[in-house]
C-alpha positions in Angstrom: -28.5 37.7 20.0 -26.6 41.6 19.6 -22.9 42.7 19.4 -21.1 45.9 20.7 -18.3 45.6 17.8 -15.7 47.9 19.6 -13.3 48.5 16.9 -11.6 52.0 18.1 -10.7 54.4 15.7 -12.8 54.8 12.2 -10.5 54.2 9.6 -11.1 54.1 5.4 -7.7 52.2 5.0 -7.7 48.2 5.1 -4.8 46.6 6.5 -4.4 43.6 9.5 -6.7 44.5 12.4 -9.5 46.5 10.3 -9.4 43.8 7.0 -10.1 40.9 10.3 -13.0 43.5 11.7 -14.4 43.8 8.1 -14.1 40.3 7.0 -15.7 38.7 10.2 -18.7 41.6 10.1 -19.6 41.0 6.4 -20.1 37.2 6.9 -21.9 36.7 10.1 -25.6 36.5 9.4 -28.4 36.4 12.0 -27.4 38.7 14.7 -27.8 42.5 15.6 -24.6 44.8 15.5 -23.9 48.2 17.1 -20.3 49.2 16.0 -18.7 51.5 18.5 -16.0 53.5 16.6 -14.7 57.1 17.1 -12.6 59.5 14.7 -9.1 60.1 15.9 -8.0 63.7 17.1 -5.0 62.8 14.8 -7.3 61.9 11.4 -9.4 65.2 12.7 -6.1 67.7 12.4 -4.7 65.8 9.2 -8.4 66.1 7.2 -8.2 69.4 8.5 -4.7 70.2 7.3 -5.0 68.7 4.1 -8.1 70.8 3.1 -6.2 73.7 4.1 -3.7 72.8 1.9 -5.6 72.4 -1.4 -7.8 75.1 -0.5 -4.4 77.4 -0.3 -4.9 78.9 2.9 -2.0 77.0 4.6 1.3 78.1 3.5 4.8 76.6 3.8 8.1 78.2 4.7 10.7 76.1 2.9 14.4 76.5 3.2 17.3 74.7 4.5 17.0 73.0 7.7 19.8 71.4 9.7 19.5 68.1 11.0 19.2 69.5 14.8 16.2 71.4 13.4 14.3 68.8 11.8 14.6 66.5 14.9 13.6 68.6 17.3 10.6 69.4 14.7 10.1 65.3 14.9 10.6 65.5 18.7 7.8 67.8 19.3 5.9 66.1 16.6 6.1 62.9 18.4 4.8 64.1 21.5 1.9 65.7 19.7 1.2 62.6 18.6 1.1 60.9 22.2 -0.8 63.8 23.7 -3.7 63.3 21.5 -3.7 59.4 21.0 -4.1 60.1 25.5 -6.9 61.9 25.0 -8.1 59.7 22.5 -8.1 57.1 25.1 -10.1 59.1 27.5 -12.5 60.0 24.6 -13.4 56.8 23.6 -13.8 55.1 27.3 -16.8 57.8 27.8 -17.9 56.8 23.7 -17.9 52.8 24.9 -19.6 53.7 28.7 -22.4 56.0 26.8 -23.2 53.5 23.7 -22.7 49.8 25.1 -26.0 48.3 25.5 -27.2 45.9 28.4 -27.2 42.3 27.5 -25.3 42.3 24.3 -21.6 40.7 24.1 -19.2 42.9 24.3 -16.3 42.2 21.6 -13.4 44.6 21.8 -11.6 44.0 18.7 -7.9 44.8 19.5 -5.5 44.4 22.2 -4.4 48.1 21.5 -8.2 48.7 23.4 -7.8 46.2 26.4 -7.3 49.1 28.7 -11.1 49.7 28.4 -11.7 46.9 30.3 -10.0 48.8 33.5 -12.6 51.4 33.3 -15.7 50.2 32.1 -17.4 47.0 33.5 -18.3 45.0 30.9 -19.8 41.9 30.9 -19.7 39.1 28.3 -16.5 40.4 27.2 -14.7 39.3 24.6 -10.8 40.6 23.3 -9.5 39.9 20.0 -5.9 39.7 21.0 -3.5 39.3 17.5 -0.6 39.3 18.9 1.5 41.0 21.9 4.3 42.3 20.3 4.7 45.9 22.3 5.2 43.9 25.4 6.8 40.3 24.5 9.0 41.8 21.1 9.5 45.4 22.1 9.9 45.1 25.7 7.3 47.9 26.0 6.4 48.5 29.7 4.5 52.2 28.9 1.7 52.9 31.0 -0.8 52.3 27.8 0.8 48.8 27.7 0.6 48.1 31.5 -3.0 48.8 31.0 -3.4 46.7 28.0 -2.5 43.8 30.1 -4.2 44.3 33.1 -7.3 44.5 30.6 -6.8 41.4 28.6 -6.8 39.7 31.9 -10.2 40.7 33.0 -11.7 39.6 29.6 -14.0 36.9 29.9 -12.8 35.2 26.6 -9.6 36.2 24.2 -9.8 35.4 21.0 -6.4 35.3 18.8 -5.2 34.1 15.9 -2.5 31.3 15.7 -1.2 28.7 18.2 1.9 30.7 18.6 0.1 33.9 20.0 -2.2 31.8 22.0 1.0 30.5 24.0 2.3 33.9 24.0 -0.7 35.2 25.8 -0.7 31.9 28.4 2.9 32.7 29.1 2.9 36.5 29.5 -0.9 36.9 30.9 -0.9 33.5 32.9 -4.6 33.6 30.9 -6.5 30.2 31.2 -6.1 28.2 27.8 -9.5 27.0 27.9 -10.7 30.9 27.5 -8.6 31.0 24.2 -10.0 30.7 21.3 -7.9 30.5 18.0 -9.6 31.8 15.1 -7.1 32.2 12.0 -6.9 35.1 9.5 -7.6 34.1 6.0 -7.5 35.4 2.2 -10.5 36.0 0.6 -10.2 33.5 -2.5 -12.7 35.6 -4.4 -10.2 38.2 -4.5 -6.9 36.8 -4.0 -6.3 34.0 -6.8 -3.6 33.2 -9.4 -4.2 35.7 -12.3 -0.3 36.0 -13.1 -0.3 39.8 -14.9 2.5 42.2 -14.8 0.3 45.2 -16.1 0.3 46.9 -12.4 4.1 47.4 -13.0 3.9 50.1 -15.4 2.3 52.4 -12.2 5.9 52.2 -10.8 7.7 52.7 -14.2 8.6 49.0 -13.8 8.7 46.8 -17.7 7.3 43.8 -17.6 10.5 41.9 -18.4 11.9 43.0 -15.0 12.0 40.6 -12.2 10.4 42.1 -9.1 10.9 40.7 -5.3 7.6 42.0 -3.4 8.0 43.0 0.4 4.3 43.7 1.5 4.3 45.3 5.5 6.1 48.2 7.5 9.2 48.9 8.1 9.6 48.4 12.1 12.7 46.7 13.2 10.9 43.2 13.7 10.2 43.5 10.3 14.1 43.3 8.9 13.5 45.1 6.0 17.6 46.2 6.2 18.6 42.6 5.9 16.1 41.8 2.8 17.8 45.3 1.1 21.3 43.8 2.0 20.2 40.5 0.7 18.7 42.1 -2.1 21.6 44.0 -3.0 23.6 40.6 -3.3 21.3 39.0 -5.6 21.1 42.1 -7.7 24.7 41.2 -8.7 23.1 38.0 -10.5 20.3 39.9 -11.8 21.6 43.4 -12.6 18.1 44.7 -13.8 15.8 43.6 -10.8 13.5 45.4 -8.6 12.5 45.3 -5.0 9.1 46.5 -4.2 7.9 47.5 -1.1 4.0 48.1 -0.4 2.8 49.4 3.3 3.2 52.7 5.6 6.7 52.9 7.4 4.9 53.4 10.8 8.7 54.0 12.3 10.1 57.7 11.0 13.6 56.2 12.5 13.5 53.2 10.5 12.8 55.0 7.2 15.5 57.2 7.9 18.2 54.3 8.5 16.8 52.3 5.3 17.3 55.1 3.1 20.6 55.9 4.4 21.4 52.1 3.9 19.9 52.0 0.1 22.1 55.0 -0.5 24.9 53.6 0.7 24.3 50.1 -1.5 23.5 52.6 -4.1 20.1 51.1 -4.9 18.2 54.2 -4.9 16.8 53.3 -8.5 15.9 49.8 -7.6 13.9 49.9 -4.2 10.7 51.4 -4.9 8.6 52.4 -2.1 4.9 52.1 -3.2 3.0 53.2 -0.2 -0.3 52.1 0.8 -2.1 50.6 -1.6 -6.0 50.4 -2.3 -7.2 46.5 -1.2 -8.4 46.1 -4.7 -4.7 46.4 -6.2 -3.2 44.3 -3.5 -4.3 41.0 -5.3 -2.6 42.6 -8.8 0.7 43.3 -7.2 1.2 40.0 -5.6 0.1 38.5 -9.1 2.8 40.9 -10.7 5.7 39.8 -8.7 7.8 36.9 -9.1 8.3 36.3 -5.5 7.3 37.7 -2.0 10.0 37.9 0.9 8.5 38.0 4.5 11.5 38.2 6.6 9.7 39.4 9.8 11.2 37.8 13.2 7.9 38.3 15.0 4.2 37.9 14.0 1.0 37.3 15.3 0.2 35.2 12.2 1.6 37.2 8.5 -1.4 37.9 5.9 1.2 39.0 3.3 2.5 35.3 3.0 -1.1 33.8 2.8 -2.3 36.2 0.5 1.0 35.7 -1.9 0.7 31.9 -1.7 -3.3 32.5 -2.9 -2.0 34.5 -6.3 0.5 31.8 -6.9 3.4 33.7 -5.8 6.3 31.8 -4.7 7.3 32.9 -0.8 10.4 33.2 1.3 9.8 33.9 5.1 11.1 33.4 8.6 11.2 30.0 10.3 10.1 31.8 13.7 6.9 32.5 15.7 3.8 31.9 13.7 5.0 32.2 10.2 5.9 28.2 10.3 2.0 27.8 10.9 0.9 29.9 8.2 3.2 28.7 5.0 3.4 24.9 6.5 6.0 23.1 3.7 4.5 25.4 0.7 7.3 28.4 1.4 10.7 28.5 2.1 11.9 29.2 5.7 14.9 30.7 6.8 16.4 32.6 9.6 15.6 36.0 9.1 18.9 37.4 9.9 21.0 35.3 7.4 21.2 38.0 4.9 23.6 35.3 2.4 21.0 32.8 3.0 18.2 35.0 1.9 20.2 35.9 -1.4 20.7 32.5 -2.2 17.2 31.4 -1.8 16.2 34.1 -3.8 18.3 33.3 -6.2 17.2 29.9 -6.0 14.1 30.5 -6.6 14.7 32.5 -10.1 16.9 29.9 -11.3 15.3 26.6 -10.5 12.0 26.6 -12.5 10.9 23.3 -10.6 11.6 24.9 -7.4 9.4 27.7 -8.1 6.7 25.1 -9.7 6.5 23.0 -6.5 6.4 26.4 -4.2 3.1 27.4 -6.6 1.7 24.4 -6.1 2.0 23.7 -2.9 1.2 27.6 -1.8 -2.2 27.6 -3.6 -3.2 24.3 -1.9 -1.9 25.6 1.7 -3.8 29.1 1.1 -6.8 27.2 0.7 -6.7 25.8 4.5 -7.9 29.4 5.4 -10.6 30.9 4.2 -12.9 33.7 6.1 -16.4 31.9 6.2 -14.7 29.4 8.4 -13.3 32.0 10.2 -16.9 33.8 10.8 -18.6 30.5 11.6 -15.9 29.8 14.6 -16.7 33.6 15.8 -20.3 32.9 15.6 -19.7 29.7 17.8 -18.1 31.6 20.4 -20.6 34.1 20.8 -22.9 32.0 21.4 -20.9 30.5 23.9 -20.6 33.3 25.7 
């Protein structure tokens, strides 16, 4: 049995989608893999820009720019990125058409690539659909997302990552339930395990005796980062020396602007720390160093950060919406992700109630063991065999 593993843009960064692709791939034995990826035009340009900058051949003009000029440049940049993505789409359709092999199972590993099925007839096709966030939550009706929805309907089988996402796929695609298979993401328990240590905090000039609230994720509106910051401001009135560490890329220029303004207005510029992208090997250290993980996402296909935090013995506060109750069960505190006061109160409760904290840690460690990549790989192999 051979698999055309259609992954989209090549990346060295490990995050939700690329982690799932990698963990499944490295655990399935006895099949042949034909990995079909591409270098995005944006990545090529960024590498060239960075190389020129380091060599000194790139000159940058500095000076005071008006807000209008900055916004105009950002608009031009956004339009440029959209154009490059459109070109990448057509390039990748051509690549897939030329590189798939007759008789192979065709596994498109993200719903963002489902458009391929509209242009290339692929027999024995599987699409992994993590969620329908752009369509169901953001109400995105752009041409690319109309193409993705159309392509998803053409798949012979859809793999998704939670009961919630399965229900959303059935609702928005009218896709047969028997052709939707659930393969949960997981935590690598040889990497993510309890090893409480605060040494890594020194990278951000945080001392070992300071309490740390951790958030891992983007700054997209559904993640409710402003709500977390407001709740943190309330908590700080009781714990003046506390820090909020945010790990993950912004993914939204406008939201970053709004968040920075909020931080300034609340006088939290020394207390909210943006760590940016963190390599996979360092993530368990950050979970183990944090006193609590708060993940106030309003809409999630699964939610890896709460699972990985629980595997490291970190108490979790998260949303009582979408897939997150599936992930956390009764091992975390689940709240309305828009409720600032309740979020602040629950963080305070975890910090001051040792018996509650110990119970959350114990239950979290047990809950995290329900999800492991070996089971996920075995289930995926069974789906390949069935197809």
